[in-house]
PAZAPA-4460 file (N, C-alpha, C; in steps of 0.05 Angstrom, whole numbers, plus 32768, in hexadecimal, padded with zeros to 4 digits):
% residues 276
    n_x    n_y    n_z   ca_x   ca_y   ca_z    c_x    c_y    c_z   seq   type   mol
   8A35   8753   85F8   8A27   8757   85DE   8A11   873D   85DC     1      M     A
   89FB   8743   85CA   89EB   872B   85C0   8A02   871D   85AC     2      Q     A
   8A06   8706   85AE   8A0B   86F0   8596   89FB   86E8   8582     3      K     A
   89FD   86E5   8568   89E5   86E4   8554   89E9   86C5   854E     4      E     A
   89D0   86BB   854D   89CA   869E   854F   89D3   8693   8537     5      A     A
   89E8   8678   8530   89EF   8675   8519   89D7   866B   8509     6      P     A
   89DC   8669   84F0   89C6   8662   84DC   89C6   8647   84DC     7      H     A
   89AF   8636   84DA   89B0   861D   84DA   89B5   8610   84BC     8      A     A
   89C7   85F8   84B6   89D1   85F2   84A4   89B8   85E1   8498     9      R     A
   89B0   85E7   847A   8996   85D1   8475   89A3   85AE   8475    10      P     A
   8998   85A1   847A   89A4   8583   8481   899C   857B   8462    11      S     A
   89B0   8564   8462   89B1   8554   844A   899A   8548   8444    12      A     A
   8987   8546   844A   896B   853D   8444   895D   8544   843D    13      A     A
   8958   8563   8442   894D   857B   843D   8952   8587   8420    14      G     A
   8970   8589   8419   897F   8584   8400   8972   8574   83E5    15      G     A
   8969   855F   83F2   8968   8546   83DF   894B   8550   83D9    16      V     A
   8939   8553   83EA   891F   8555   83E8   891A   8573   83D1    17      I     A
   8925   858B   83DD   8927   859F   83C6   892D   8592   83AC    18      E     A
   8940   8585   83AA   894D   8578   838E   8935   8569   8384    19      T     A
   8925   855E   8390   8914   854A   8388   88F9   855A   837D    20      I     A
   88EC   856C   838B   88E0   8582   8388   88E5   858F   836E    21      K     A
   88FA   859B   8367   8904   85AA   834E   88FC   8590   8334    22      T     A
   8908   857C   833C   8908   856F   8324   88E9   855C   8322    23      V     A
   88D6   855B   8336   88C1   8561   8330   88B0   8575   831A    24      A     A
   88B9   8588   8325   88AB   85A0   831C   88B4   85A3   82FC    25      W     A
   88C9   859E   82F9   88D6   85A1   82E0   88C6   8588   82CE    26      A     A
   88CA   8573   82D7   88BD   855E   82C7   889E   8563   82C3    27      V     A
   888C   8568   82D4   8873   8579   82D3   8870   858E   82BD    28      A     A
   8881   85A3   82BE   8880   85BE   82AC   8885   85A2   828F    29      I     A
   889D   859D   828A   88A1   8589   8273   888A   857C   826B    30      A     A
   887D   8565   827B   8863   8560   8271   884C   8570   8268    31      V     A
   8848   8584   8272   882D   8598   826F   8832   85A4   8251    32      V     A
   884B   85AC   8252   8854   85B0   8232   8850   859E   821D    33      I     A
   8858   8586   8223   885F   8574   8213   883B   856B   820D    34      R     A
   882F   856B   821F   8817   8563   8219   87FF   8579   8205    35      T     A
   8809   8592   8222   87EA   85A3   8208   87F8   85B3   81FC    36      F     A
   8813   85BE   8202   881F   85D1   81E9   8833   85BD   81CA    37      A     A
   884B   85BD   81D6   8862   85B5   81BE   8866   8597   81CB    38      F     A
   8875   8588   81B7   887C   856D   81B8   888C   8571   81A6    39      E     A
   88A8   8561   81AC   88C2   855A   8193   88BF   853E   818A    40      P     A
   88C4   8541   8176   88BF   8525   8160   88DE   8522   8155    41      F     A
   88E5   850D   814D   88F8   8509   813B   88F2   84FA   811E    42      T     A
   8901   8502   8105   88FC   8500   80ED   890D   84E4   80EA    43      I     A
   8905   84C8   80EC   890C   84B0   80E1   8914   84A6   80CB    44      P     A
   8904   84AF   80B9   8903   84A3   809E   88FE   84B8   8088    45      S     A
   8904   84AD   806D   8900   84C1   8059   88E5   84C0   804B    46      G     A
   88CD   84BF   805C   88B8   84B8   8050   88A6   84DB   8047    47      S     A
   88B4   84EA   805A   88AB   84FE   8050   88BD   851B   8047    48      M     A
   88D5   850D   803E   88E7   8521   8024   88D7   852C   8010    49      L     A
   88DA   853E   800A   88F5   8555   800E   88EB   8560   8029    50      P     A
   88C9   8561   8033   88C6   857D   8041   88DA   8572   8060    51      T     A
   88D9   8557   806A   88EB   854E   807D   88FB   8537   8079    52      L     A
   8911   853C   8088   892C   852B   807F   8932   8520   809C    53      L     A
   8939   850A   8096   8941   84F2   80A2   8953   8509   80B6    54      V     A
   894F   8507   80D2   8962   8518   80E4   895A   8532   80ED    55      G     A
   8937   8539   80DE   892F   854C   80EC   8924   854F   8108    56      D     A
   8927   8561   8116   8917   8562   8131   8904   8572   812E    57      F     A
   88E7   8574   8139   88CD   8586   812A   88C3   8586   8145    58      V     A
   88B9   85A0   8143   88A4   85A6   815D   8888   85A1   8152    59      F     A
   8876   8593   815E   885A   8591   815D   8849   859C   816B    60      V     A
   8832   85A9   8167   8822   85BE   8169   880E   85A9   817A    61      S     A
   8803   85A3   8193   87FE   8592   81A2   87DB   859E   81A2    62      K     A
   87DB   85B9   819F   87BF   85C8   81A2   87B0   85CB   818B    63      F     A
   87C7   85C9   8172   87B4   85CA   815C   879F   85BF   8155    64      S     A
   8799   85A2   8158   8778   859A   8152   876A   858D   8168    65      Y     A
   8772   8598   817E   8767   8590   8199   877D   857B   81A8    66      G     A
   8766   856C   81BC   877A   8556   81C4   8769   8541   81C9    67      Y     A
   8774   8528   81C7   876B   8511   81CC   877A   8505   81E0    68      S     A
   8774   84E9   81EA   8780   84DB   81F4   879D   84D7   81EE    69      R     A
   87A8   84D1   81DC   87C1   84D2   81D1   87CD   84F0   81CE    70      W     A
   87C4   84FE   81DC   87D5   851D   81DC   87E4   8515   81FC    71      S     A
   87DC   84FF   8204   87E8   84FF   8226   87F8   84E4   8227    72      F     A
   8816   84E5   8237   8824   84D8   8231   8812   84B8   823A    73      P     A
   8824   84A9   8221   881B   848C   8227   87F7   8485   821E    74      F     A
   87EC   84A0   8215   87D3   849E   8213   87B8   8497   8226    75      G     A
   87C7   849E   8244   87BB   8494   8254   879B   84A7   8261    76      L     A
   879E   84B6   8258   8785   84D4   825C   876C   84BB   824B    77      A     A
   8756   84BE   8267   873B   84B0   8258   872B   84C0   824B    78      P     A
   872D   84C5   8238   8729   84DE   8223   871D   84C2   8207    79      L     A
   8701   84CC   8205   86F4   84BF   81E8   86F1   84D7   81D7    80      S     A
   86FD   84D3   81BF   86FA   84E2   81A6   8718   8501   81AF    81      G     A
   870D   8519   81A6   871F   8536   81AE   8710   8543   81BA    82      R     A
   8722   8553   81CF   8710   856D   81D4   871C   858A   81C4    83      I     A
   870E   859F   81C8   871C   85B2   81BC   8721   85AF   81A1    84      L     A
   870F   85A1   819B   8720   8599   8174   871A   85AF   8169    85      E     A
   872D   85AD   8152   872B   85C2   8140   8739   85AC   812A    86      R     A
   8727   85B7   810B   872C   85A4   80F3   8741   85A6   80ED    87      E     A
   8758   8594   80E8   8773   85A2   80CE   876B   85A2   80B9    88      P     A
   8788   85AC   80AE   8776   85B8   808F   8789   85A1   807E    89      L     A
   8780   859F   8061   878C   8596   804F   87A6   8598   804D    90      R     A
   87BC   858A   8050   87DB   859B   8047   87EA   8597   8061    91      G     A
   87DA   8593   8076   87E7   8597   8094   87F8   857C   8095    92      D     A
   8813   8581   80A1   8825   856D   80AA   881B   8561   80CA    93      V     A
   8816   854A   80D2   880B   8544   80E2   8818   852E   80EF    94      V     A
   881A   852A   8105   8825   8513   8116   8810   850A   8119    95      V     A
   880A   84EC   8119   87F3   84DD   8125   87F7   84C1   812F    96      F     A
   87E9   84B2   8141   87E9   849A   8151   87E0   8485   8136    97      R     A
   87F9   8474   812F   87EA   845C   8120   87D5   844D   8128    98      L     A
   87BD   844A   8117   87A6   843E   811F   87AB   8424   8122    99      P     A
   87BA   8413   8114   87C0   83F2   8123   87D5   83F3   8130   100      R     A
   87E2   8406   8134   87F4   83FF   8157   87FB   841F   815C   101      D     A
   87EB   842B   8170   87EA   8446   817B   8803   8449   8189   102      P     A
   8814   8439   8193   882F   843A   819D   8847   8453   818F   103      S     A
   883A   8450   8173   8850   8454   8153   8846   8470   8151   104      Q     A
   8856   848A   814E   8850   84A2   8142   8856   849C   8128   105      N     A
   8843   84A8   8114   8848   84AF   80F4   8842   84CA   80F1   106      Y     A
   8859   84D4   80E1   8853   84F3   80D0   8850   84E9   80B6   107      I     A
   883B   84F8   80AD   8835   84FD   808E   8824   851D   808D   108      K     A
   8821   8517   8072   880B   852D   806D   87F0   8530   8063   109      R     A
   87E1   853D   8079   87CC   8532   8078   87BA   853F   804D   110      L     A
   87AA   8524   8049   87A6   852E   8029   8787   8533   8027   111      V     A
   8778   8527   8038   875F   8524   8035   874D   8521   8054   112      A     A
   8737   852F   8050   8725   8530   8061   870B   851F   8065   113      L     A
   86FC   851E   807E   86E9   850E   8087   86D2   8510   8068   114      P     A
   86CD   84FD   8060   86B7   8501   804A   86C5   8503   802D   115      G     A
   86DB   850C   802A   86F3   8510   8012   86EB   84F5   7FFF   116      D     A
   86ED   84FA   7FE5   86F3   84E1   7FD7   8713   84E5   7FCD   117      R     A
   8723   84CC   7FD4   873D   84D0   7FC2   8743   84BC   7FB2   118      I     A
   8758   84C3   7FA7   8760   84B5   7F88   8783   84BA   7F80   119      Q     A
   878F   84A1   7F83   87A9   84AB   7F73   87AB   849A   7F55   120      V     A
   87A8   84AE   7F43   87AC   84AC   7F2D   87CA   84B0   7F19   121      I     A
   87D5   8498   7F10   87F0   849D   7F05   8808   84AF   7F13   122      Q     A
   87FF   84A7   7F31   8809   84C0   7F43   8802   84D7   7F51   123      G     A
   87ED   84E3   7F3C   87E2   84FA   7F46   87C8   84F5   7F54   124      A     A
   87C9   8505   7F6A   87B9   8504   7F7F   879A   850D   7F7C   125      L     A
   8780   8505   7F76   876B   8516   7F73   8762   8513   7F8A   126      H     A
   874A   8527   7F91   873D   8529   7FA7   8722   8537   7FA9   127      I     A
   8710   8527   7FA6   86F5   8529   7F9A   86F2   852F   7F7C   128      N     A
   8700   851F   7F6B   8704   851A   7F50   8713   8533   7F49   129      G     A
   871F   853F   7F55   872E   855A   7F45   874E   8553   7F54   130      T     A
   875F   8550   7F38   8778   8549   7F41   8781   8566   7F53   131      A     A
   8798   8561   7F61   87A0   8573   7F71   87BA   8588   7F61   132      L     A
   87B7   859E   7F5E   87CA   85AE   7F4D   87E6   85AB   7F53   133      P     A
   87F6   859E   7F44   8817   859F   7F49   8822   85AF   7F2E   134      R     A
   8835   85B3   7F32   8847   85B8   7F21   886A   85A8   7F23   135      R     A
   8881   85AA   7F0D   8894   859F   7F15   88A7   85B2   7F22   136      R     A
   88BA   85B4   7F33   88C7   85C7   7F3A   88DF   85B9   7F46   137      E     A
   88F8   85BC   7F3E   890D   85B5   7F3B   891B   85B6   7F5D   138      A     A
   8914   85CE   7F69   8917   85D5   7F82   8910   85BB   7F96   139      A     A
   8903   85AA   7F8B   88F3   859E   7FA3   88FD   8581   7FA2   140      C     A
   890F   857F   7F8B   891E   8564   7F8B   8930   855D   7F9A   141      D     A
   8932   854A   7F9D   8943   853E   7FBA   894F   8524   7FAE   142      H     A
   8969   851E   7FB6   8979   84FE   7FB5   8965   84EE   7FC2   143      P     A
   8960   84D5   7FB8   8951   84C2   7FC9   8968   84A7   7FD7   144      M     A
   897E   84B2   7FD9   8991   84A0   7FE4   8984   8494   7FFC   145      S     A
   897E   84A1   8018   8973   8499   802B   895E   8483   8020   146      E     A
   894C   8482   8009   893A   846C   800F   893E   8455   7FF5   147      V     A
   894B   8469   7FE1   894A   845E   7FC8   8964   845A   7FB4   148      R     A
   8978   8453   7FC5   899E   844D   7FB1   8998   8474   7FAC   149      G     A
   89A6   847A   7F91   89AC   8493   7F91   898C   84A2   7F7C   150      A     A
   8981   8497   7F78   8972   84A3   7F69   8967   84BF   7F76   151      Q     A
   8961   84C8   7F60   895A   84EC   7F60   8936   84EE   7F6B   152      I     A
   892F   84F5   7F7D   890F   84F8   7F7D   8908   8514   7F67   153      G     A
   88F4   850E   7F5A   88ED   8524   7F41   88DB   853B   7F58   154      K     A
   88E0   8551   7F5D   88C9   855F   7F6D   88B6   8570   7F65   155      G     A
   889B   8573   7F6E   888A   8587   7F63   887D   859A   7F7B   156      F     A
   8874   85A3   7F74   8863   85B8   7F86   8848   85B2   7F84   157      L     A
   8840   85A9   7F9B   8820   859D   7F9C   880C   85B2   7FAE   158      E     A
   87F5   85B8   7FA5   87E3   85D0   7FB1   87D2   85C1   7FBE   159      T     A
   87CC   85BD   7FDB   87B6   85B2   7FE4   87A1   85C9   7FE3   160      A     A
   8783   85C6   7FE4   8768   85D2   7FE2   8768   85E5   7FF0   161      S     A
   877D   85E0   800C   8777   8600   801D   878C   860E   8018   162      S     A
   879D   860A   8000   87A9   8622   7FF3   87CD   861C   7FFB   163      G     A
   87C9   860B   8016   87EB   8602   801B   87FC   85F5   8003   164      R     A
   8815   8600   7FFB   8828   85EE   7FEB   8839   85E8   7FF0   165      T     A
   883F   85CD   7FED   8858   85C6   7FF5   8866   85AA   7FDD   166      Y     A
   8879   85AB   7FE2   888D   8597   7FCE   8888   857A   7FD5   167      C     A
   8882   856C   7FC2   8883   8552   7FBF   8895   8540   7FA8   168      I     A
   889A   8529   7FB9   88B6   8517   7FA9   88A4   8501   7F93   169      L     A
   88B0   84FC   7F76   88A3   84E4   7F6E   88B8   84D5   7F5C   170      Q     A
   88BF   84C5   7F56   88D6   84B9   7F4C   88DC   84C4   7F30   171      I     A
   88C4   84C5   7F1E   88C2   84D7   7EFE   88AF   84E8   7F01   172      S     A
   88B5   84FE   7EF1   88A4   8515   7EF0   8893   8513   7ED3   173      D     A
   8894   84F6   7ED0   8878   84F2   7EB7   886C   84E1   7ECB   174      A     A
   884B   84E2   7EC9   8841   84CE   7EDF   8838   84BB   7ED8   175      P     A
   8836   84B4   7EBB   8833   8497   7EAF   884A   8489   7EB9   176      A     A
   885B   8493   7EB7   8873   8484   7EBB   8886   8477   7EDB   177      D     A
   8872   8481   7EE6   8874   847B   7F0B   8877   8461   7F0F   178      L     A
   8894   845B   7F1E   8896   8441   7F2A   8893   843C   7F45   179      T     A
   8887   8444   7F53   8886   844D   7F6E   886A   8435   7F7C   180      G     A
   8864   8430   7F8F   884E   8422   7F97   8833   8435   7F9A   181      R     A
   881E   842A   7F98   8805   8436   7F9C   8802   8454   7F8B   182      A     A
   880F   8456   7F74   8810   846C   7F62   87F2   846F   7F4F   183      N     A
   87E1   8455   7F56   87CC   8455   7F4F   87B6   8445   7F63   184      N     A
   87A0   8453   7F65   8790   8446   7F7C   8771   8444   7F75   185      T     A
   8761   8436   7F81   8746   843B   7F88   873A   8452   7F90   186      N     A
   8724   8457   7F81   8712   847B   7F94   8711   846A   7FB1   187      E     A
   8716   847C   7FC6   870D   8475   7FE1   8701   848E   7FEF   188      M     A
   86F3   848D   8002   86E5   849E   800F   86EB   84A6   802A   189      R     A
   86F8   84BC   8033   86FC   84B9   8051   86E5   84B4   8066   190      V     A
   86ED   84A1   8074   86CE   84A2   8086   86CF   84BC   8099   191      P     A
   86AE   84B8   80A3   86AB   84CD   80B7   86C7   84CB   80CE   192      A     A
   86CF   84E7   80D7   86E2   84DC   80F0   86F9   84D5   80EF   193      G     A
   8701   84D2   80D1   871D   84CB   80C2   872D   84DD   80B0   194      H     A
   8744   84DF   80B4   8757   84E6   80A1   8764   84D4   808B   195      Y     A
   8770   84E6   807B   8780   84D5   805F   879B   84E1   805E   196      F     A
   87B1   84D1   8063   87CB   84DF   8065   87DB   84D4   804E   197      F     A
   87EF   84E4   8046   8805   84D7   8037   8826   84E0   8040   198      M     A
   8832   84D8   8032   8850   84E9   803B   8853   84F3   801B   199      G     A
   8864   850A   8021   8870   8517   8011   8880   850A   7FFD   200      D     A
   888F   84F5   7FFF   88A0   84DB   7FF3   888E   84CC   7FE9   201      N     A
   887B   84D2   7FD3   8861   84BD   7FC8   8869   84A4   7FC4   202      R     A
   8889   84A2   7FB4   8887   8485   7FAB   8898   8473   7FC8   203      D     A
   889C   8480   7FDB   88A4   8477   7FF5   889E   847D   800C   204      N     A
   8881   847B   8011   8872   8484   802A   885B   846F   8031   205      S     A
   8860   845C   8041   884F   844C   8052   8834   845F   8061   206      E     A
   881D   8467   804E   8809   8473   8058   87EC   8468   8056   207      D     A
   87DA   847B   8054   87BB   8470   8054   87BA   8464   8042   208      S     A
   87C4   8466   8023   87C2   8455   800B   87C3   843D   8012   209      R     A
   87CE   842E   8031   87DA   8411   8031   87C1   8408   8048   210      Y     A
   87AC   8404   8044   8799   83FC   805F   87A9   83EA   806E   211      A     A
   87B5   83DB   8068   87BD   83C8   807A   87D5   83D2   8086   212      D     A
   87DD   83ED   8086   87FC   83F5   8096   87EF   8417   80AA   213      A     A
   87E3   841F   8095   87DB   8436   8099   87B3   843D   80A1   214      V     A
   87B3   8443   8084   8795   8443   8086   8786   8462   808A   215      G     A
   8774   845B   8091   8765   8476   8092   8765   8481   80B4   216      F     A
   876A   8491   80BC   8776   849A   80D8   8766   84AB   80E6   217      V     A
   8759   849E   80F3   8742   84A8   810D   874B   84C3   8114   218      P     A
   873E   84D5   811D   8741   84F1   812A   874B   84F2   8146   219      A     A
   8743   84DD   814B   8751   84DA   8174   876F   84D4   816F   220      A     A
   8778   84C6   8154   8795   84C1   8151   87A5   84DC   814E   221      N     A
   879C   84EB   8141   87B0   84FF   813B   87BB   850D   8158   222      L     A
   87D9   8519   8154   87E8   851F   816E   87E9   853F   8167   223      V     A
   87EF   8548   8151   87EF   8560   814A   8802   8569   812F   224      G     A
   8801   8584   8133   880C   858D   8114   8826   858F   811F   225      R     A
   8837   858A   80FF   8853   8596   8103   8857   85AA   80FA   226      A     A
   8863   85BB   810C   886C   85D7   8107   8881   85DE   80FA   227      D     A
   8899   85D8   810B   88B3   85E6   810A   88CA   85D0   810E   228      L     A
   88DD   85D1   80F9   88F3   85C6   8103   8909   85D6   810E   229      I     A
   890D   85C7   8128   8926   85D4   813E   8941   85C9   813A   230      W     A
   893B   85B7   812D   8958   85AB   8130   895D   8596   8115   231      F     A
   8973   8597   810E   8979   857F   80F7   899A   857B   80F2   232      S     A
   8997   8558   80F2   89B0   8553   80F1   89BB   8542   80DA   233      I     A
   89CD   8538   80C8   89D2   851F   80B4   89D5   8516   80C4   234      E     A
   89C2   84FD   80CD   89CE   84DC   80D9   89E5   84D7   80CA   235      W     A
   89E4   84D0   80B1   89FB   84C1   80A0   8A11   84C9   80A0   236      A     A
   8A13   84E0   80A7   8A27   84EA   80A3   8A3A   84EF   80C3   237      Q     A
   8A2A   84F2   80D9   8A3A   84F7   80F2   8A3C   84DC   80FE   238      G     A
   8A4B   84DC   8119   8A4C   84C9   812A   8A36   84C1   813B   239      P     A
   8A1B   84CE   8133   8A03   84C9   8145   89F4   84BA   812C   240      W     A
   89E9   849A   8134   89E6   8492   811A   89C4   8486   811E   241      Q     A
   89B4   8487   8108   89A1   8483   810D   899A   845F   8105   242      L     A
   8991   844F   8117   8991   8433   8111   8976   8422   8111   243      Q     A
   896C   8420   80F7   8951   840E   80FC   893E   8422   8104   244      S     A
   8944   843E   80FA   8929   8450   80FD   8929   845C   811A   245      G     A
   893C   8452   812B   8943   8457   8143   8959   846E   8149   246      E     A
   8952   8487   8156   8973   8492   815B   897B   8486   8177   247      W     A
   8998   8482   8174   89A0   846F   818F   89AF   848E   81A0   248      R     A
   89A1   848C   81B4   89A5   84A1   81C9   89C8   84A1   81D1   249      P     A
   89CD   84B8   81D8   89EE   84BC   81E1   89E9   84CD   81F7   250      V     A
   89FA   84CE   8209   89F6   84DC   821F   8A0D   84EF   821A   251      W     A
   8A02   850E   8216   8A0C   8523   8217   8A25   852B   8227   252      L     A
   8A1F   8527   823F   8A37   852B   8252   8A49   8519   824E   253      A     A
   8A48   84FF   824F   8A60   84EE   8250   8A6C   84E8   822F   254      R     A
   8A60   84EF   821E   8A68   84EE   81FF   8A70   8509   81F1   255      Y     A
   8A72   851B   81FD   8A70   8539   81F9   8A7E   8539   81DC   256      W     A
   8A91   8528   81DC   8AA5   852E   81B9   8A96   8526   81A7   257      W     A
   8A7A   8515   81AE   8A6C   850C   818E   8A58   852A   818A   258      L     A
   8A5A   8538   81A3   8A4B   8553   8193   8A5B   855F   817C   259      V     A
   8A76   8564   818C   8A88   8570   817D   8A8F   856B   815D   260      V     A
   8A8D   854F   815F   8A8E   8540   8143   8A72   8543   8135   261      K     A
   8A61   8541   8143   8A41   854E   8133   8A3F   8562   8125   262      S     A
   8A4F   8577   812D   8A47   8593   812A   8A48   8597   810B   263      L     A
   8A5E   858A   80F9   8A63   858F   80DD   8A42   8585   80CB   264      P     A
   8A30   856E   80DF   8A1D   8562   80DA   8A08   8568   80DB   265      S     A
   8A05   8583   80E7   89EF   8591   80EB   89DD   85A7   80D6   266      I     A
   89CA   859C   80D1   89C1   85AD   80BB   89BA   85C5   80CA   267      R     A
   89CA   85E1   80C4   89C3   8600   80D1   89A8   860A   80C5   268      L     A
   89A4   8607   80A5   8996   8610   809C   897A   8606   8098   269      R     A
   8973   85F2   80A7   895F   85E9   80AC   894D   85EC   80CD   270      R     A
   8961   85F4   80DF   895E   85FB   80FA   894D   860C   80F9   271      M     A
   8931   860E   8109   891E   8621   810F   8910   862E   80F5   272      F     A
   8910   861C   80DF   88FF   861D   80CA   88DE   860E   80C9   273      S     A
   88CF   8625   80C8   88B1   861B   80B9   88B3   85FB   80AF   274      G     A
   8895   85F1   80B0   8895   85D6   809F   887C   85DE   808E   275      I     A
   8881   85DD   8078   8872   85E4   805B   8850   85D0   805F   276      D     A
***
C-alpha cells in the first residue's frame, strides 16, 4: 500500500513574509483611498460652529476639485497647479493647506471665487457689491463656551449665490452692535487662481480676512470638500481630552476601558450626517 507523502509545514520565514505582504497591501490600499477618494480629518477648534463642532470627525472627498501636490502624502507629488480640476462652489466647506505654512490643514467655508469683490460691512458679507441674504434663525444658535465664556452665539441662515444655505454665528443679532474682529473690512478683490474663506463662527475665526494669518488661498492648496461627519464625540465631557488643539492618541487595545467610559460622550445624532 502506497503511503501518502506528508505535507510540508510552512517555514516561520514564509509566514513572516506573508504577513509583511498583507500589511504592505493594506497600507497601499489605504494610501490610494486617502489620496484619490476620501481622507478623514478631526475638527480641533470652534471656528466652524455651529456647522462643525470640536470633536467631529469628517470625511473629505479628494476628487471634488481635482488633485494637486497637496492631495498626496507630505505633498511629495511633483505637480504644478491642479489636474482634473473642477471649480468649487461658493458655500462649500473646504479643507486647504495654509498658504504660509502648508504643513497645516485648515477647514473653512468658501465664500468668494477668483475675481470676486468681497467686503464685510457691520458683520454682513457682501459679494460683488451685494449683501448675501441672511435671516435670524434660532435653530442655529449655539453656546460659545468652547471659545468665549458662556456667551450664546446668535444664529443666522445665510444663502450663498450658489443657492447653498447654512448656519453662521455672530455674537449679536444687530450688525451695528457686533463686537467681534474683522466685522468691517475694506473691499478686496480675489486674485486669479485664488479663493477666499471664512469660518461660520464669524467672530471667532482666523480666516482670509486676516492677510498675515491666512489671506487668499491658492487653488493648488485645496485638499478637498468636507462632505460627511462620520463620528463625533464631546471631548470636554469624556476621558479623551483635546490638548492645545491636538488629539491625545490612545491605544484602544490597551485602554479599552476608556472606550467604555467615552460612550456617553458620543454624539450619536451627528454620526453619518451630511455637512451643509
